[in-house]
PyMOL Python script that loads the backbone (N, CA, C, O; Angstrom):
from pymol import cmd

cmd.read_pdbstr("""\
ATOM      1  N   MET A   1       5.723-106.983  43.998  1.00  0.00           N
ATOM      2  CA  MET A   1       5.662-105.581  44.803  1.00  0.00           C
ATOM      3  C   MET A   1       6.423-105.714  46.305  1.00  0.00           C
ATOM      4  O   MET A   1       6.015-106.399  47.242  1.00  0.00           O
ATOM      5  N   ASN A   2       7.776-104.781  46.283  1.00  0.00           N
ATOM      6  CA  ASN A   2       8.273-104.943  47.388  1.00  0.00           C
ATOM      7  C   ASN A   2       8.000-103.355  48.706  1.00  0.00           C
ATOM      8  O   ASN A   2       8.040-102.159  48.418  1.00  0.00           O
ATOM      9  N   ILE A   3       7.875-103.666  49.381  1.00  0.00           N
ATOM     10  CA  ILE A   3       7.066-102.602  50.156  1.00  0.00           C
ATOM     11  C   ILE A   3       8.235-102.517  51.449  1.00  0.00           C
ATOM     12  O   ILE A   3       8.526-103.469  52.173  1.00  0.00           O
ATOM     13  N   THR A   4       9.025-100.636  51.568  1.00  0.00           N
ATOM     14  CA  THR A   4       9.909-101.339  52.921  1.00  0.00           C
ATOM     15  C   THR A   4       9.132 -99.733  53.726  1.00  0.00           C
ATOM     16  O   THR A   4       8.158 -99.172  53.223  1.00  0.00           O
ATOM     17  N   GLU A   5       9.679 -99.349  54.739  1.00  0.00           N
ATOM     18  CA  GLU A   5       9.263 -98.429  55.335  1.00  0.00           C
ATOM     19  C   GLU A   5      10.557 -97.246  55.310  1.00  0.00           C
ATOM     20  O   GLU A   5      11.694 -97.434  55.742  1.00  0.00           O
ATOM     21  N   LEU A   6      10.019 -95.980  54.672  1.00  0.00           N
ATOM     22  CA  LEU A   6      11.100 -94.874  54.822  1.00  0.00           C
ATOM     23  C   LEU A   6      11.889 -94.681  55.809  1.00  0.00           C
ATOM     24  O   LEU A   6      11.429 -94.716  56.950  1.00  0.00           O
ATOM     25  N   ARG A   7      13.164 -94.451  55.594  1.00  0.00           N
ATOM     26  CA  ARG A   7      13.893 -93.685  56.963  1.00  0.00           C
ATOM     27  C   ARG A   7      14.315 -92.339  57.071  1.00  0.00           C
ATOM     28  O   ARG A   7      14.639 -91.863  55.983  1.00  0.00           O
ATOM     29  N   PRO A   8      14.416 -91.556  58.062  1.00  0.00           N
ATOM     30  CA  PRO A   8      14.179 -90.600  58.278  1.00  0.00           C
ATOM     31  C   PRO A   8      15.954 -89.803  58.213  1.00  0.00           C
ATOM     32  O   PRO A   8      16.822 -90.054  59.049  1.00  0.00           O
ATOM     33  N   SER A   9      16.104 -89.017  57.234  1.00  0.00           N
ATOM     34  CA  SER A   9      17.321 -88.418  56.944  1.00  0.00           C
ATOM     35  C   SER A   9      17.429 -87.271  57.586  1.00  0.00           C
ATOM     36  O   SER A   9      18.224 -86.431  57.166  1.00  0.00           O
ATOM     37  N   ASP A  10      16.644 -87.025  58.729  1.00  0.00           N
ATOM     38  CA  ASP A  10      16.852 -85.162  59.322  1.00  0.00           C
ATOM     39  C   ASP A  10      16.968 -85.914  61.075  1.00  0.00           C
ATOM     40  O   ASP A  10      16.797 -85.187  62.054  1.00  0.00           O
ATOM     41  N   GLY A  11      17.242 -87.260  61.210  1.00  0.00           N
ATOM     42  CA  GLY A  11      18.125 -87.074  62.556  1.00  0.00           C
ATOM     43  C   GLY A  11      16.595 -87.995  63.241  1.00  0.00           C
ATOM     44  O   GLY A  11      16.645 -88.973  63.986  1.00  0.00           O
ATOM     45  N   ARG A  12      16.241 -87.805  63.093  1.00  0.00           N
ATOM     46  CA  ARG A  12      13.996 -88.514  63.774  1.00  0.00           C
ATOM     47  C   ARG A  12      14.918 -90.015  63.437  1.00  0.00           C
ATOM     48  O   ARG A  12      15.788 -90.352  62.634  1.00  0.00           O
ATOM     49  N   LYS A  13      13.897 -90.866  64.937  1.00  0.00           N
ATOM     50  CA  LYS A  13      14.726 -92.542  64.898  1.00  0.00           C
ATOM     51  C   LYS A  13      13.609 -93.116  63.963  1.00  0.00           C
ATOM     52  O   LYS A  13      13.697 -94.340  63.863  1.00  0.00           O
ATOM     53  N   SER A  14      12.275 -92.391  63.038  1.00  0.00           N
ATOM     54  CA  SER A  14      11.455 -92.894  62.029  1.00  0.00           C
ATOM     55  C   SER A  14      10.340 -92.209  61.916  1.00  0.00           C
ATOM     56  O   SER A  14       9.880 -91.258  62.547  1.00  0.00           O
ATOM     57  N   PHE A  15       9.859 -93.012  60.754  1.00  0.00           N
ATOM     58  CA  PHE A  15       8.333 -92.144  60.520  1.00  0.00           C
ATOM     59  C   PHE A  15       6.990 -92.935  61.019  1.00  0.00           C
ATOM     60  O   PHE A  15       5.845 -92.910  60.568  1.00  0.00           O
ATOM     61  N   TYR A  16       7.561 -93.644  62.116  1.00  0.00           N
ATOM     62  CA  TYR A  16       6.590 -94.873  62.544  1.00  0.00           C
ATOM     63  C   TYR A  16       5.557 -95.678  61.370  1.00  0.00           C
ATOM     64  O   TYR A  16       4.363 -95.743  61.662  1.00  0.00           O
ATOM     65  N   GLY A  17       6.111 -96.405  59.794  1.00  0.00           N
ATOM     66  CA  GLY A  17       5.106 -96.535  59.567  1.00  0.00           C
ATOM     67  C   GLY A  17       3.610 -96.017  58.318  1.00  0.00           C
ATOM     68  O   GLY A  17       2.650 -96.584  57.797  1.00  0.00           O
ATOM     69  N   LYS A  18       4.497 -94.000  58.336  1.00  0.00           N
ATOM     70  CA  LYS A  18       3.761 -93.353  57.757  1.00  0.00           C
ATOM     71  C   LYS A  18       3.930 -93.161  56.410  1.00  0.00           C
ATOM     72  O   LYS A  18       3.110 -92.598  55.685  1.00  0.00           O
ATOM     73  N   ALA A  19       5.383 -93.795  55.931  1.00  0.00           N
ATOM     74  CA  ALA A  19       6.545 -93.541  54.466  1.00  0.00           C
ATOM     75  C   ALA A  19       6.735 -94.930  54.367  1.00  0.00           C
ATOM     76  O   ALA A  19       7.007 -95.702  55.287  1.00  0.00           O
ATOM     77  N   LEU A  20       6.585 -95.164  53.279  1.00  0.00           N
ATOM     78  CA  LEU A  20       6.701 -96.367  52.401  1.00  0.00           C
ATOM     79  C   LEU A  20       7.263 -96.250  51.362  1.00  0.00           C
ATOM     80  O   LEU A  20       6.991 -95.340  50.579  1.00  0.00           O
ATOM     81  N   VAL A  21       8.223 -97.205  51.125  1.00  0.00           N
ATOM     82  CA  VAL A  21       8.851 -96.987  49.665  1.00  0.00           C
ATOM     83  C   VAL A  21       8.280 -98.401  48.923  1.00  0.00           C
ATOM     84  O   VAL A  21       8.582 -99.460  49.474  1.00  0.00           O
ATOM     85  N   LEU A  22       7.589 -98.440  47.880  1.00  0.00           N
ATOM     86  CA  LEU A  22       7.031 -99.308  47.420  1.00  0.00           C
ATOM     87  C   LEU A  22       7.568 -99.784  46.075  1.00  0.00           C
ATOM     88  O   LEU A  22       7.063 -99.235  45.095  1.00  0.00           O
ATOM     89  N   THR A  23       8.392-100.599  45.881  1.00  0.00           N
ATOM     90  CA  THR A  23       9.096-100.803  44.578  1.00  0.00           C
ATOM     91  C   THR A  23       8.759-101.928  43.722  1.00  0.00           C
ATOM     92  O   THR A  23       8.813-103.102  44.086  1.00  0.00           O
ATOM     93  N   SER A  24       8.473-101.598  42.783  1.00  0.00           N
ATOM     94  CA  SER A  24       8.417-102.891  41.271  1.00  0.00           C
ATOM     95  C   SER A  24       9.157-102.971  39.969  1.00  0.00           C
ATOM     96  O   SER A  24       9.770-102.041  39.444  1.00  0.00           O
ATOM     97  N   ASP A  25       9.062-103.864  39.632  1.00  0.00           N
ATOM     98  CA  ASP A  25      10.141-103.802  38.142  1.00  0.00           C
ATOM     99  C   ASP A  25      10.806-102.435  38.289  1.00  0.00           C
ATOM    100  O   ASP A  25      11.703-102.178  39.091  1.00  0.00           O
ATOM    101  N   ASN A  26      10.079-101.320  37.136  1.00  0.00           N
ATOM    102  CA  ASN A  26      10.807-100.354  36.830  1.00  0.00           C
ATOM    103  C   ASN A  26      10.752 -98.632  37.512  1.00  0.00           C
ATOM    104  O   ASN A  26      11.391 -97.602  37.299  1.00  0.00           O
ATOM    105  N   LYS A  27       9.720 -98.993  38.333  1.00  0.00           N
ATOM    106  CA  LYS A  27       9.234 -98.015  39.574  1.00  0.00           C
ATOM    107  C   LYS A  27       9.399 -98.118  41.101  1.00  0.00           C
ATOM    108  O   LYS A  27       9.106 -99.126  41.745  1.00  0.00           O
ATOM    109  N   ILE A  28       9.887 -97.001  41.611  1.00  0.00           N
ATOM    110  CA  ILE A  28      10.207 -96.771  42.793  1.00  0.00           C
ATOM    111  C   ILE A  28       9.531 -95.914  43.261  1.00  0.00           C
ATOM    112  O   ILE A  28       9.930 -94.793  42.947  1.00  0.00           O
ATOM    113  N   GLN A  29       8.225 -95.938  44.205  1.00  0.00           N
ATOM    114  CA  GLN A  29       7.262 -94.813  44.537  1.00  0.00           C
ATOM    115  C   GLN A  29       7.783 -94.762  46.338  1.00  0.00           C
ATOM    116  O   GLN A  29       8.672 -95.322  46.978  1.00  0.00           O
ATOM    117  N   LEU A  30       6.691 -93.776  46.670  1.00  0.00           N
ATOM    118  CA  LEU A  30       6.930 -93.431  47.757  1.00  0.00           C
ATOM    119  C   LEU A  30       5.041 -92.725  48.734  1.00  0.00           C
ATOM    120  O   LEU A  30       4.239 -91.847  48.414  1.00  0.00           O
ATOM    121  N   GLN A  31       5.104 -93.732  49.950  1.00  0.00           N
ATOM    122  CA  GLN A  31       3.434 -93.595  49.855  1.00  0.00           C
ATOM    123  C   GLN A  31       3.182 -93.153  51.002  1.00  0.00           C
ATOM    124  O   GLN A  31       3.295 -93.878  51.990  1.00  0.00           O
ATOM    125  N   SER A  32       2.697 -91.559  51.097  1.00  0.00           N
ATOM    126  CA  SER A  32       3.003 -90.862  52.675  1.00  0.00           C
ATOM    127  C   SER A  32       1.537 -91.075  53.425  1.00  0.00           C
ATOM    128  O   SER A  32       0.611 -90.668  52.723  1.00  0.00           O
ATOM    129  N   TYR A  33       1.275 -91.433  54.252  1.00  0.00           N
ATOM    130  CA  TYR A  33       0.177 -91.984  54.769  1.00  0.00           C
ATOM    131  C   TYR A  33      -0.621 -92.883  54.087  1.00  0.00           C
ATOM    132  O   TYR A  33      -0.410 -94.058  54.390  1.00  0.00           O
ATOM    133  N   ASN A  34      -1.643 -92.642  53.094  1.00  0.00           N
ATOM    134  CA  ASN A  34      -2.134 -93.732  52.278  1.00  0.00           C
ATOM    135  C   ASN A  34      -1.921 -92.854  50.897  1.00  0.00           C
ATOM    136  O   ASN A  34      -3.041 -92.922  50.392  1.00  0.00           O
ATOM    137  N   THR A  35      -1.335 -92.292  50.261  1.00  0.00           N
ATOM    138  CA  THR A  35      -1.495 -91.425  49.201  1.00  0.00           C
ATOM    139  C   THR A  35       0.100 -91.562  48.972  1.00  0.00           C
ATOM    140  O   THR A  35       1.035 -91.140  49.652  1.00  0.00           O
ATOM    141  N   ILE A  36       0.066 -92.504  47.443  1.00  0.00           N
ATOM    142  CA  ILE A  36       1.127 -91.724  47.032  1.00  0.00           C
ATOM    143  C   ILE A  36       1.922 -90.756  46.466  1.00  0.00           C
ATOM    144  O   ILE A  36       1.690 -90.383  45.316  1.00  0.00           O
ATOM    145  N   VAL A  37       2.660 -90.381  46.991  1.00  0.00           N
ATOM    146  CA  VAL A  37       2.846 -88.811  46.115  1.00  0.00           C
ATOM    147  C   VAL A  37       3.952 -88.585  45.412  1.00  0.00           C
ATOM    148  O   VAL A  37       4.482 -87.544  45.023  1.00  0.00           O
ATOM    149  N   CYS A  38       4.239 -89.775  45.301  1.00  0.00           N
ATOM    150  CA  CYS A  38       5.630 -88.911  43.757  1.00  0.00           C
ATOM    151  C   CYS A  38       6.711 -90.774  43.667  1.00  0.00           C
ATOM    152  O   CYS A  38       6.790 -91.738  44.428  1.00  0.00           O
ATOM    153  N   GLU A  39       7.365 -90.399  42.223  1.00  0.00           N
ATOM    154  CA  GLU A  39       8.337 -91.526  42.222  1.00  0.00           C
ATOM    155  C   GLU A  39       9.178 -91.771  41.348  1.00  0.00           C
ATOM    156  O   GLU A  39       9.333 -90.699  40.763  1.00  0.00           O
ATOM    157  N   ILE A  40       9.857 -92.566  40.869  1.00  0.00           N
ATOM    158  CA  ILE A  40      11.184 -92.785  40.273  1.00  0.00           C
ATOM    159  C   ILE A  40      11.248 -93.418  39.283  1.00  0.00           C
ATOM    160  O   ILE A  40      11.769 -94.512  39.502  1.00  0.00           O
ATOM    161  N   GLU A  41      10.789 -93.171  37.633  1.00  0.00           N
ATOM    162  CA  GLU A  41      10.551 -94.679  37.248  1.00  0.00           C
ATOM    163  C   GLU A  41      11.322 -94.215  35.794  1.00  0.00           C
ATOM    164  O   GLU A  41      11.154 -93.291  34.999  1.00  0.00           O
ATOM    165  N   ASN A  42      12.445 -95.596  35.911  1.00  0.00           N
ATOM    166  CA  ASN A  42      13.719 -95.574  35.198  1.00  0.00           C
ATOM    167  C   ASN A  42      14.104 -94.001  34.926  1.00  0.00           C
ATOM    168  O   ASN A  42      14.138 -93.392  33.856  1.00  0.00           O
ATOM    169  N   GLY A  43      14.398 -93.530  36.331  1.00  0.00           N
ATOM    170  CA  GLY A  43      15.737 -92.882  36.847  1.00  0.00           C
ATOM    171  C   GLY A  43      14.879 -91.498  36.339  1.00  0.00           C
ATOM    172  O   GLY A  43      15.568 -90.553  35.955  1.00  0.00           O
ATOM    173  N   ASN A  44      13.401 -91.350  36.325  1.00  0.00           N
ATOM    174  CA  ASN A  44      13.532 -89.250  36.379  1.00  0.00           C
ATOM    175  C   ASN A  44      11.740 -89.451  37.427  1.00  0.00           C
ATOM    176  O   ASN A  44      10.601 -89.901  37.308  1.00  0.00           O
ATOM    177  N   PHE A  45      12.228 -89.068  37.945  1.00  0.00           N
ATOM    178  CA  PHE A  45      11.366 -88.150  39.097  1.00  0.00           C
ATOM    179  C   PHE A  45      10.194 -87.549  38.251  1.00  0.00           C
ATOM    180  O   PHE A  45      10.151 -86.844  37.242  1.00  0.00           O
ATOM    181  N   LYS A  46       8.790 -88.408  39.493  1.00  0.00           N
ATOM    182  CA  LYS A  46       7.473 -87.006  39.162  1.00  0.00           C
ATOM    183  C   LYS A  46       7.152 -87.142  39.949  1.00  0.00           C
ATOM    184  O   LYS A  46       7.237 -88.264  40.447  1.00  0.00           O
ATOM    185  N   ARG A  47       6.509 -86.012  40.673  1.00  0.00           N
ATOM    186  CA  ARG A  47       5.122 -86.037  41.612  1.00  0.00           C
ATOM    187  C   ARG A  47       3.763 -86.238  40.706  1.00  0.00           C
ATOM    188  O   ARG A  47       3.315 -85.892  39.613  1.00  0.00           O
ATOM    189  N   LEU A  48       3.388 -87.025  41.864  1.00  0.00           N
ATOM    190  CA  LEU A  48       1.762 -87.104  41.819  1.00  0.00           C
ATOM    191  C   LEU A  48       0.892 -86.957  42.440  1.00  0.00           C
ATOM    192  O   LEU A  48      -0.205 -87.438  42.157  1.00  0.00           O
ATOM    193  N   TRP A  49       1.140 -86.197  43.546  1.00  0.00           N
ATOM    194  CA  TRP A  49       0.410 -85.696  44.261  1.00  0.00           C
ATOM    195  C   TRP A  49       0.593 -83.925  44.441  1.00  0.00           C
ATOM    196  O   TRP A  49       1.679 -83.435  44.749  1.00  0.00           O
ATOM    197  N   GLY A  50      -0.658 -83.084  44.193  1.00  0.00           N
ATOM    198  CA  GLY A  50      -0.837 -82.217  43.520  1.00  0.00           C
ATOM    199  C   GLY A  50      -0.574 -81.277  45.725  1.00  0.00           C
ATOM    200  O   GLY A  50      -0.386 -80.079  45.933  1.00  0.00           O
ATOM    201  N   GLY A  51      -0.626 -81.862  46.305  1.00  0.00           N
ATOM    202  CA  GLY A  51      -0.788 -81.039  47.912  1.00  0.00           C
ATOM    203  C   GLY A  51       0.641 -81.100  48.272  1.00  0.00           C
ATOM    204  O   GLY A  51       1.449 -81.908  47.813  1.00  0.00           O
ATOM    205  N   TYR A  52       0.980 -79.787  49.496  1.00  0.00           N
ATOM    206  CA  TYR A  52       1.827 -80.297  50.209  1.00  0.00           C
ATOM    207  C   TYR A  52       1.429 -80.577  51.764  1.00  0.00           C
ATOM    208  O   TYR A  52       0.241 -80.411  52.040  1.00  0.00           O
ATOM    209  N   SER A  53       2.336 -80.999  52.837  1.00  0.00           N
ATOM    210  CA  SER A  53       2.190 -80.687  54.042  1.00  0.00           C
ATOM    211  C   SER A  53       3.475 -80.837  54.487  1.00  0.00           C
ATOM    212  O   SER A  53       4.264 -81.338  53.686  1.00  0.00           O
ATOM    213  N   ALA A  54       3.993 -80.435  55.883  1.00  0.00           N
ATOM    214  CA  ALA A  54       5.515 -80.087  56.044  1.00  0.00           C
ATOM    215  C   ALA A  54       5.567 -81.946  56.984  1.00  0.00           C
ATOM    216  O   ALA A  54       6.517 -82.292  57.686  1.00  0.00           O
ATOM    217  N   THR A  55       4.801 -82.486  56.819  1.00  0.00           N
ATOM    218  CA  THR A  55       5.181 -83.890  57.432  1.00  0.00           C
ATOM    219  C   THR A  55       5.469 -84.205  56.002  1.00  0.00           C
ATOM    220  O   THR A  55       6.559 -83.778  55.622  1.00  0.00           O
ATOM    221  N   THR A  56       4.830 -84.782  55.206  1.00  0.00           N
ATOM    222  CA  THR A  56       4.873 -85.017  53.521  1.00  0.00           C
ATOM    223  C   THR A  56       5.901 -84.694  53.488  1.00  0.00           C
ATOM    224  O   THR A  56       6.731 -85.599  53.403  1.00  0.00           O
ATOM    225  N   MET A  57       6.273 -83.636  53.524  1.00  0.00           N
ATOM    226  CA  MET A  57       7.672 -82.653  52.643  1.00  0.00           C
ATOM    227  C   MET A  57       9.086 -83.568  53.570  1.00  0.00           C
ATOM    228  O   MET A  57      10.014 -84.076  52.940  1.00  0.00           O
ATOM    229  N   ARG A  58       9.039 -83.598  54.362  1.00  0.00           N
ATOM    230  CA  ARG A  58       9.697 -84.870  55.279  1.00  0.00           C
ATOM    231  C   ARG A  58      10.064 -85.804  54.373  1.00  0.00           C
ATOM    232  O   ARG A  58      11.131 -86.053  53.811  1.00  0.00           O
ATOM    233  N   HIS A  59       9.086 -86.226  54.340  1.00  0.00           N
ATOM    234  CA  HIS A  59       9.221 -88.380  53.685  1.00  0.00           C
ATOM    235  C   HIS A  59       9.685 -87.392  52.163  1.00  0.00           C
ATOM    236  O   HIS A  59      10.913 -87.373  52.246  1.00  0.00           O
ATOM    237  N   ILE A  60       9.562 -87.142  51.755  1.00  0.00           N
ATOM    238  CA  ILE A  60       9.877 -86.747  50.610  1.00  0.00           C
ATOM    239  C   ILE A  60      11.359 -86.313  50.446  1.00  0.00           C
ATOM    240  O   ILE A  60      12.087 -86.830  49.599  1.00  0.00           O
ATOM    241  N   ASN A  61      11.867 -85.103  51.501  1.00  0.00           N
ATOM    242  CA  ASN A  61      13.190 -85.444  51.727  1.00  0.00           C
ATOM    243  C   ASN A  61      13.854 -86.593  51.783  1.00  0.00           C
ATOM    244  O   ASN A  61      14.839 -87.037  51.193  1.00  0.00           O
ATOM    245  N   ALA A  62      13.007 -87.062  52.742  1.00  0.00           N
ATOM    246  CA  ALA A  62      14.231 -88.294  52.930  1.00  0.00           C
ATOM    247  C   ALA A  62      13.774 -89.669  51.563  1.00  0.00           C
ATOM    248  O   ALA A  62      14.594 -90.543  51.282  1.00  0.00           O
ATOM    249  N   PHE A  63      13.128 -89.637  51.247  1.00  0.00           N
ATOM    250  CA  PHE A  63      13.338 -90.818  49.274  1.00  0.00           C
ATOM    251  C   PHE A  63      14.216 -90.103  48.388  1.00  0.00           C
ATOM    252  O   PHE A  63      15.104 -90.641  47.727  1.00  0.00           O
ATOM    253  N   ILE A  64      13.899 -88.682  48.393  1.00  0.00           N
ATOM    254  CA  ILE A  64      15.158 -87.858  47.228  1.00  0.00           C
ATOM    255  C   ILE A  64      16.868 -88.658  47.702  1.00  0.00           C
ATOM    256  O   ILE A  64      17.730 -89.359  47.171  1.00  0.00           O
ATOM    257  N   GLU A  65      16.621 -88.057  48.889  1.00  0.00           N
ATOM    258  CA  GLU A  65      18.187 -87.765  49.502  1.00  0.00           C
ATOM    259  C   GLU A  65      18.627 -89.477  49.317  1.00  0.00           C
ATOM    260  O   GLU A  65      19.815 -89.590  49.015  1.00  0.00           O
ATOM    261  N   ALA A  66      17.783 -90.983  49.460  1.00  0.00           N
ATOM    262  CA  ALA A  66      17.935 -91.899  49.844  1.00  0.00           C
ATOM    263  C   ALA A  66      18.011 -92.470  48.594  1.00  0.00           C
ATOM    264  O   ALA A  66      18.193 -93.687  48.550  1.00  0.00           O
ATOM    265  N   PHE A  67      17.887 -91.700  47.322  1.00  0.00           N
ATOM    266  CA  PHE A  67      18.129 -92.252  45.745  1.00  0.00           C
ATOM    267  C   PHE A  67      18.703 -91.371  45.186  1.00  0.00           C
ATOM    268  O   PHE A  67      19.245 -91.555  44.096  1.00  0.00           O
ATOM    269  N   ASN A  68      18.709 -90.344  45.743  1.00  0.00           N
ATOM    270  CA  ASN A  68      20.631 -89.234  45.252  1.00  0.00           C
ATOM    271  C   ASN A  68      19.361 -88.522  43.744  1.00  0.00           C
ATOM    272  O   ASN A  68      19.474 -88.491  42.518  1.00  0.00           O
ATOM    273  N   ILE A  69      18.394 -88.119  44.604  1.00  0.00           N
ATOM    274  CA  ILE A  69      17.605 -87.264  44.162  1.00  0.00           C
ATOM    275  C   ILE A  69      17.689 -85.498  43.989  1.00  0.00           C
ATOM    276  O   ILE A  69      17.270 -84.854  44.950  1.00  0.00           O
ATOM    277  N   GLN A  70      18.052 -84.975  43.168  1.00  0.00           N
ATOM    278  CA  GLN A  70      18.918 -82.987  43.528  1.00  0.00           C
ATOM    279  C   GLN A  70      17.087 -82.880  43.791  1.00  0.00           C
ATOM    280  O   GLN A  70      16.133 -83.532  43.366  1.00  0.00           O
ATOM    281  N   GLY A  71      17.239 -81.679  44.728  1.00  0.00           N
ATOM    282  CA  GLY A  71      15.885 -81.057  44.948  1.00  0.00           C
ATOM    283  C   GLY A  71      15.598 -81.112  45.945  1.00  0.00           C
ATOM    284  O   GLY A  71      16.546 -81.725  46.434  1.00  0.00           O
ATOM    285  N   GLY A  72      14.603 -80.821  47.099  1.00  0.00           N
ATOM    286  CA  GLY A  72      13.844 -80.474  48.215  1.00  0.00           C
ATOM    287  C   GLY A  72      13.821 -79.475  48.727  1.00  0.00           C
ATOM    288  O   GLY A  72      14.597 -78.587  48.374  1.00  0.00           O
ATOM    289  N   GLY A  73      12.853 -79.282  49.801  1.00  0.00           N
ATOM    290  CA  GLY A  73      12.025 -78.088  50.320  1.00  0.00           C
ATOM    291  C   GLY A  73      10.819 -78.133  49.158  1.00  0.00           C
ATOM    292  O   GLY A  73      10.730 -78.724  48.082  1.00  0.00           O
ATOM    293  N   LYS A  74       9.834 -77.125  49.973  1.00  0.00           N
ATOM    294  CA  LYS A  74       8.491 -76.448  49.734  1.00  0.00           C
ATOM    295  C   LYS A  74       8.561 -75.670  47.968  1.00  0.00           C
ATOM    296  O   LYS A  74       7.789 -75.645  47.010  1.00  0.00           O
ATOM    297  N   LYS A  75       9.976 -75.102  48.268  1.00  0.00           N
ATOM    298  CA  LYS A  75      10.365 -74.253  47.064  1.00  0.00           C
ATOM    299  C   LYS A  75      10.041 -74.967  45.814  1.00  0.00           C
ATOM    300  O   LYS A  75       9.211 -74.630  44.969  1.00  0.00           O
ATOM    301  N   TRP A  76      10.945 -76.181  45.814  1.00  0.00           N
ATOM    302  CA  TRP A  76      11.374 -76.732  44.970  1.00  0.00           C
ATOM    303  C   TRP A  76       9.924 -77.841  44.228  1.00  0.00           C
ATOM    304  O   TRP A  76       9.522 -77.985  43.073  1.00  0.00           O
ATOM    305  N   TRP A  77       9.445 -78.505  45.694  1.00  0.00           N
ATOM    306  CA  TRP A  77       8.217 -79.526  45.398  1.00  0.00           C
ATOM    307  C   TRP A  77       7.136 -78.662  44.339  1.00  0.00           C
ATOM    308  O   TRP A  77       6.819 -78.796  43.157  1.00  0.00           O
ATOM    309  N   ASP A  78       6.813 -77.844  45.284  1.00  0.00           N
ATOM    310  CA  ASP A  78       5.926 -76.024  44.154  1.00  0.00           C
ATOM    311  C   ASP A  78       5.832 -76.314  43.274  1.00  0.00           C
ATOM    312  O   ASP A  78       4.743 -76.726  42.874  1.00  0.00           O
ATOM    313  N   SER A  79       7.680 -76.224  41.925  1.00  0.00           N
ATOM    314  CA  SER A  79       7.549 -75.925  41.159  1.00  0.00           C
ATOM    315  C   SER A  79       7.230 -77.439  40.197  1.00  0.00           C
ATOM    316  O   SER A  79       6.995 -77.440  38.988  1.00  0.00           O
ATOM    317  N   LEU A  80       7.259 -77.988  40.594  1.00  0.00           N
ATOM    318  CA  LEU A  80       7.244 -79.095  39.786  1.00  0.00           C
ATOM    319  C   LEU A  80       6.121 -79.556  39.354  1.00  0.00           C
ATOM    320  O   LEU A  80       5.227 -79.363  40.179  1.00  0.00           O
ATOM    321  N   GLU A  81       5.689 -80.219  38.173  1.00  0.00           N
ATOM    322  CA  GLU A  81       4.674 -80.222  37.932  1.00  0.00           C
ATOM    323  C   GLU A  81       3.804 -81.421  38.041  1.00  0.00           C
ATOM    324  O   GLU A  81       4.221 -82.454  37.516  1.00  0.00           O
ATOM    325  N   VAL A  82       2.795 -81.432  38.573  1.00  0.00           N
ATOM    326  CA  VAL A  82       1.571 -82.563  38.996  1.00  0.00           C
ATOM    327  C   VAL A  82       1.511 -83.454  37.991  1.00  0.00           C
ATOM    328  O   VAL A  82       0.791 -83.182  37.031  1.00  0.00           O
ATOM    329  N   LEU A  83       2.296 -84.762  38.014  1.00  0.00           N
ATOM    330  CA  LEU A  83       1.757 -85.794  36.621  1.00  0.00           C
ATOM    331  C   LEU A  83       0.921 -86.595  36.621  1.00  0.00           C
ATOM    332  O   LEU A  83       0.738 -87.240  35.588  1.00  0.00           O
ATOM    333  N   GLY A  84      -0.008 -86.875  37.964  1.00  0.00           N
ATOM    334  CA  GLY A  84      -0.440 -88.390  38.537  1.00  0.00           C
ATOM    335  C   GLY A  84      -2.154 -87.815  38.675  1.00  0.00           C
ATOM    336  O   GLY A  84      -3.030 -88.576  39.087  1.00  0.00           O
TER     337      GLY A  84
END
""", "prot")
cmd.dss("prot")
cmd.show_as("cartoon", "prot")
cmd.util.cbc("prot")
cmd.orient("prot")
C-alpha cells in the first residue's frame, strides 16, 4: 500500500497530514483524520462514511478533483448511498 498526503484544491497550502490517499492494487481511498470516507475501486466512486463535516468535505472535494470524479459539495455527498 502506498500512502501520500492529499493536496488541497481550494488554494490552501496543506491539509497538514489530516487527509491521506491510500493506494493499493485496485483501490484508491481517502482517509480524513482517522476515517476512510470514500474510495475509487475499478474506476467507481464509493461513499464509505455516513457522516459529514465541512473540513472532511474539503478533503473529499480535493480527492474527487485529483481523480477526475464528477460531483462535490454537501448536496452531492448527501445524495450518495453509504456503501461501507
